[in-house]
Backbone as a printed PyTorch tensor [residue, N CA C, xyz], in Angstrom:
tensor([[[ 64.3570, 113.7720,  76.7580],
         [ 65.3000, 114.4620,  75.9560],
         [ 65.7030, 112.2200,  75.6200]],

        [[ 64.9130, 111.8520,  75.6390],
         [ 65.2860, 110.2900,  74.7890],
         [ 66.2340, 110.4850,  73.8270]],

        [[ 65.8880, 110.5980,  72.7710],
         [ 66.2180, 110.9880,  71.4520],
         [ 66.7830, 112.0650,  70.9740]],

        [[ 68.6810, 112.0980,  71.1080],
         [ 69.6780, 114.0320,  70.6810],
         [ 70.3360, 113.2700,  70.3670]],

        [[ 70.3790, 114.1160,  69.1360],
         [ 71.9420, 114.6030,  68.5730],
         [ 72.5230, 114.5420,  69.8850]],

        [[ 74.1810, 114.4610,  68.9550],
         [ 75.1440, 114.8060,  70.0580],
         [ 75.4580, 116.4700,  70.1920]],

        [[ 75.6600, 117.2220,  69.7140],
         [ 75.0510, 118.3120,  69.1880],
         [ 74.3470, 118.8970,  70.0870]],

        [[ 73.0730, 117.9630,  70.1010],
         [ 71.7290, 119.1100,  71.6780],
         [ 71.9780, 118.5920,  72.8880]],

        [[ 72.9560, 116.8390,  73.0500],
         [ 73.4050, 116.8250,  74.3190],
         [ 75.0550, 117.6870,  75.1470]],

        [[ 75.0740, 118.3590,  73.8870],
         [ 76.7910, 118.8830,  74.5990],
         [ 75.5770, 119.8710,  74.9210]],

        [[ 74.9200, 120.5690,  73.7580],
         [ 74.3260, 122.5660,  74.0160],
         [ 73.5400, 121.8280,  75.7270]],

        [[ 73.2170, 121.4710,  75.9270],
         [ 71.8810, 120.4900,  76.6570],
         [ 72.9330, 120.7570,  78.3800]],

        [[ 73.9740, 119.6090,  78.1840],
         [ 75.1620, 119.9750,  79.0720],
         [ 75.3660, 120.9730,  79.2130]],

        [[ 75.9000, 122.0660,  78.0360],
         [ 76.7920, 123.4210,  78.5750],
         [ 75.7600, 124.4420,  79.0530]],

        [[ 74.5180, 124.3010,  79.1120],
         [ 73.7120, 125.4620,  79.6210],
         [ 73.3210, 124.9750,  80.8730]],

        [[ 73.1690, 123.6900,  81.1480],
         [ 72.8710, 123.2800,  82.5470],
         [ 73.6020, 122.7390,  83.5830]],

        [[ 74.8130, 122.3150,  83.3390],
         [ 75.8210, 123.0560,  84.5200],
         [ 76.6840, 123.7830,  84.4890]],

        [[ 75.5820, 125.0970,  83.2850],
         [ 76.9010, 126.6990,  83.2820],
         [ 78.2550, 125.9730,  83.0970]],

        [[ 79.0070, 124.4540,  81.9150],
         [ 79.9150, 124.9680,  81.1230],
         [ 80.1830, 125.5230,  80.2410]],

        [[ 81.5550, 125.3830,  79.8850],
         [ 81.6660, 126.1280,  78.7640],
         [ 81.1370, 124.4880,  77.4190]],

        [[ 81.3920, 125.0840,  76.1850],
         [ 81.2580, 124.1760,  75.6490],
         [ 83.5660, 122.6190,  74.8400]],

        [[ 84.4670, 123.6100,  75.5200],
         [ 85.0760, 123.0920,  75.6090],
         [ 85.7050, 122.7990,  77.0220]],

        [[ 84.8590, 122.9240,  77.6900],
         [ 85.0350, 122.0810,  79.6810],
         [ 84.2660, 121.1430,  79.6260]],

        [[ 82.9190, 121.0980,  78.5800],
         [ 81.9280, 119.8620,  78.6590],
         [ 82.9180, 118.5080,  77.8870]],

        [[ 83.6050, 119.0980,  76.7000],
         [ 83.7040, 117.9030,  75.3040],
         [ 85.4910, 117.9200,  76.2320]],

        [[ 86.0310, 118.1260,  76.7310],
         [ 87.3300, 117.3880,  78.4580],
         [ 86.9910, 116.9350,  78.6200]],

        [[ 85.4780, 117.1690,  79.4060],
         [ 85.6350, 115.9310,  80.5990],
         [ 84.7290, 115.2260,  79.9560]],

        [[ 84.5090, 115.0840,  78.8260],
         [ 83.8370, 114.2080,  78.2540],
         [ 85.1060, 112.5690,  77.2930]],

        [[ 86.1400, 114.1320,  76.7550],
         [ 87.6470, 113.4570,  76.6910],
         [ 87.6230, 112.2720,  77.4960]],

        [[ 88.1860, 113.1100,  78.9150],
         [ 88.4400, 112.5720,  80.0050],
         [ 87.5360, 110.2740,  80.4780]],

        [[ 86.7830, 110.7250,  80.3230],
         [ 85.8950, 110.2020,  80.5950],
         [ 85.5740, 108.7660,  79.6490]],

        [[ 86.3830, 109.1110,  78.3410],
         [ 86.7810, 108.2180,  77.2050],
         [ 87.7040, 107.7780,  77.4230]],

        [[ 88.6080, 108.0800,  78.2090],
         [ 89.7810, 107.6550,  77.8090],
         [ 89.9370, 106.9620,  79.1950]],

        [[ 89.7420, 107.7220,  80.2220],
         [ 89.2210, 106.4300,  81.8070],
         [ 88.8540, 104.7960,  81.7900]],

        [[ 87.8910, 104.7290,  80.2260],
         [ 87.1880, 103.7410,  80.3750],
         [ 87.3600, 102.9250,  79.8470]],

        [[ 88.2070, 103.9510,  78.2400],
         [ 88.4340, 102.2700,  76.9230],
         [ 90.0610, 102.1940,  78.5940]],

        [[ 90.8830, 103.1240,  79.1240],
         [ 91.3790, 102.9220,  79.5650],
         [ 91.5240, 100.9690,  80.3450]],

        [[ 90.6070, 101.5440,  81.2720],
         [ 89.4980, 100.0670,  82.7010],
         [ 89.2130,  99.3890,  82.0660]],

        [[ 89.2280,  99.3230,  80.3450],
         [ 88.1440,  98.1980,  79.9200],
         [ 89.8560,  97.0080,  79.1470]],

        [[ 90.7490,  98.4200,  78.4640],
         [ 91.4850,  97.2200,  78.1920],
         [ 92.2040,  97.2380,  79.6210]],

        [[ 92.3590,  97.8410,  80.8220],
         [ 92.8050,  97.2490,  81.2530],
         [ 92.1740,  95.5000,  81.7030]],

        [[ 91.1770,  95.3090,  81.9730],
         [ 89.8820,  93.9650,  82.2300],
         [ 90.2210,  93.3600,  81.8550]],

        [[ 90.7530,  93.4420,  79.8250],
         [ 91.2510,  92.3600,  79.7230],
         [ 92.2190,  91.8800,  78.8810]],

        [[ 93.1780,  92.1940,  80.3270],
         [ 94.4910,  92.2700,  80.1190],
         [ 94.3750,  91.6210,  81.3680]],

        [[ 94.2750,  91.7300,  81.8140],
         [ 93.4290,  90.8180,  83.4510],
         [ 92.9980,  89.5110,  83.2430]],

        [[ 92.1920,  89.4580,  82.3640],
         [ 91.2060,  88.4980,  82.4010],
         [ 92.6150,  87.0500,  81.2590]],

        [[ 93.4000,  88.2130,  80.5060],
         [ 94.1720,  87.1530,  79.7200],
         [ 95.9480,  86.3320,  80.6650]],

        [[ 95.0300,  87.3830,  81.0430],
         [ 96.7670,  86.5590,  81.8100],
         [ 97.6870,  86.8220,  82.0970]],

        [[ 97.9190,  88.5670,  81.7240],
         [ 98.4540,  89.6990,  81.5840],
         [ 99.4900,  90.4010,  82.4000]],

        [[ 97.9490,  90.7910,  83.3200],
         [ 98.9040,  92.1630,  84.0750],
         [ 98.7600,  90.8410,  85.0750]],

        [[ 98.8150,  91.7480,  86.4210],
         [ 99.1230,  90.9960,  87.8720],
         [ 97.7720,  91.4480,  88.4790]],

        [[ 97.4320,  91.1990,  90.1380],
         [ 95.6660,  91.1780,  90.2780],
         [ 95.6720,  91.6000,  91.3580]],

        [[ 96.7130,  92.8660,  91.3740],
         [ 97.2690,  93.9930,  92.1420],
         [ 97.5620,  95.2400,  91.5770]],

        [[ 97.7380,  95.3670,  89.5650],
         [ 97.1140,  96.2520,  88.7260],
         [ 96.0120,  95.8550,  88.7640]],

        [[ 95.4920,  95.1470,  88.7960],
         [ 93.8230,  95.3770,  88.3990],
         [ 93.0870,  95.4950,  89.7110]],

        [[ 93.2320,  95.0940,  90.6430],
         [ 92.2030,  96.0160,  91.8690],
         [ 93.0080,  97.2470,  91.8780]],

        [[ 93.8550,  98.3780,  91.8370],
         [ 94.1830,  99.4720,  91.6120],
         [ 93.7400, 100.0870,  90.4060]],

        [[ 93.5700,  99.8240,  89.2530],
         [ 92.7810, 100.8110,  88.4300],
         [ 91.0930, 100.1210,  88.1750]],

        [[ 91.0560,  99.0150,  88.2920],
         [ 89.1230,  98.9650,  88.1440],
         [ 88.5690,  98.7840,  89.5040]],

        [[ 89.4310,  99.2600,  90.9560],
         [ 89.0040,  98.9330,  92.6400],
         [ 88.3820,  97.2120,  92.1220]],

        [[ 87.4960,  97.2370,  94.1610],
         [ 87.9670,  95.4410,  94.2850],
         [ 85.7760,  95.5840,  94.6780]],

        [[ 85.2490,  96.0180,  94.2060],
         [ 84.2340,  95.4700,  93.8380],
         [ 84.1110,  95.0440,  92.1010]],

        [[ 84.5110,  95.9410,  91.4920],
         [ 84.3160,  96.3520,  89.3760],
         [ 85.6700,  94.7600,  89.9070]],

        [[ 86.8230,  94.6230,  90.0680],
         [ 87.3280,  93.0320,  89.8080],
         [ 87.0300,  92.5210,  90.8540]],

        [[ 86.0970,  91.9620,  91.2530],
         [ 85.6190,  91.5110,  92.4320],
         [ 84.4140,  90.4440,  91.0610]],

        [[ 83.8630,  91.7450,  90.6740],
         [ 82.7190,  90.5760,  89.2910],
         [ 83.5510,  91.1870,  88.0370]],

        [[ 84.2540,  91.1880,  87.5610],
         [ 85.3220,  90.1210,  86.6720],
         [ 85.5340,  89.3150,  87.1070]],

        [[ 85.7960,  88.8530,  88.2440],
         [ 86.4630,  87.5980,  88.7750],
         [ 85.3050,  86.5410,  88.3590]],

        [[ 84.2180,  87.4740,  89.8790],
         [ 83.0520,  86.5550,  88.9970],
         [ 82.6960,  85.9380,  87.4840]],

        [[ 83.0170,  86.6380,  86.9290],
         [ 81.8340,  85.9660,  85.7400],
         [ 83.5380,  85.5110,  84.7210]],

        [[ 84.3240,  85.8720,  85.0760],
         [ 85.9060,  85.3640,  84.6980],
         [ 85.2650,  83.5710,  85.3520]],

        [[ 84.6470,  83.4880,  86.3300],
         [ 84.3730,  82.3340,  87.1160],
         [ 83.5570,  81.4560,  86.0390]],

        [[ 82.0860,  82.3910,  85.8780],
         [ 81.0440,  81.4250,  85.3130],
         [ 79.9740,  81.6770,  86.5430]],

        [[ 80.6880,  81.6990,  87.8240],
         [ 79.4610,  81.5460,  88.6550],
         [ 78.6750,  82.8390,  88.9810]],

        [[ 78.8940,  83.5690,  88.5160],
         [ 77.4850,  84.5560,  88.1210],
         [ 76.3870,  83.9390,  87.5470]],

        [[ 76.5720,  83.0470,  87.5750],
         [ 75.2060,  82.9090,  85.4490],
         [ 74.4900,  81.2280,  86.7410]],

        [[ 75.0710,  81.2370,  87.5310],
         [ 74.1570,  80.4780,  88.9080],
         [ 74.2090,  80.9060,  89.8690]],

        [[ 74.9280,  81.5080,  90.3200],
         [ 74.2940,  81.9890,  92.1860],
         [ 74.6120,  83.2930,  92.0400]],

        [[ 73.5070,  84.0490,  92.9740],
         [ 74.7250,  85.5130,  94.3980],
         [ 75.9380,  85.2460,  93.7950]],

        [[ 76.6510,  86.3460,  93.8130],
         [ 77.7230,  86.1230,  94.3610],
         [ 77.4630,  87.2130,  95.0560]],

        [[ 77.7540,  87.3750,  97.1100],
         [ 77.6060,  88.8720,  97.8780],
         [ 78.9220,  89.3110,  97.5620]],

        [[ 79.5640,  89.1770,  97.0750],
         [ 80.4950,  90.6000,  96.7590],
         [ 80.1210,  91.5660,  95.8560]],

        [[ 80.3720,  91.5590,  94.2270],
         [ 80.0540,  91.4500,  93.0810],
         [ 79.0660,  92.2960,  93.9860]],

        [[ 77.6520,  91.4740,  93.8220],
         [ 76.3810,  91.5190,  93.8320],
         [ 75.8070,  91.8900,  92.2150]],

        [[ 75.9770,  90.7720,  91.5700],
         [ 74.9750,  90.3410,  90.1380],
         [ 74.9900,  88.7830,  90.5860]],

        [[ 73.4880,  88.6040,  89.8690],
         [ 73.4530,  87.4980,  89.8160],
         [ 74.5120,  86.3840,  88.3050]]])
């Protein structure tokens, strides 16, 4: 199912996961809010508005290391062994 409408995806998830539409929608809202919050924290950290400790708590060590690598712009030139990308 490469191209599908939102309704088709919802129906697929309810059927394959054995959940109600409300349960799937609840999980989707939670996942979306978590993703938006993490993005917000990353942006605030990059702007110097929150501490390293808070960013680490929310983003975790690997995502924070990747973010710091991007901030240093070193990841474009060489492989960062911790964040694991070039």
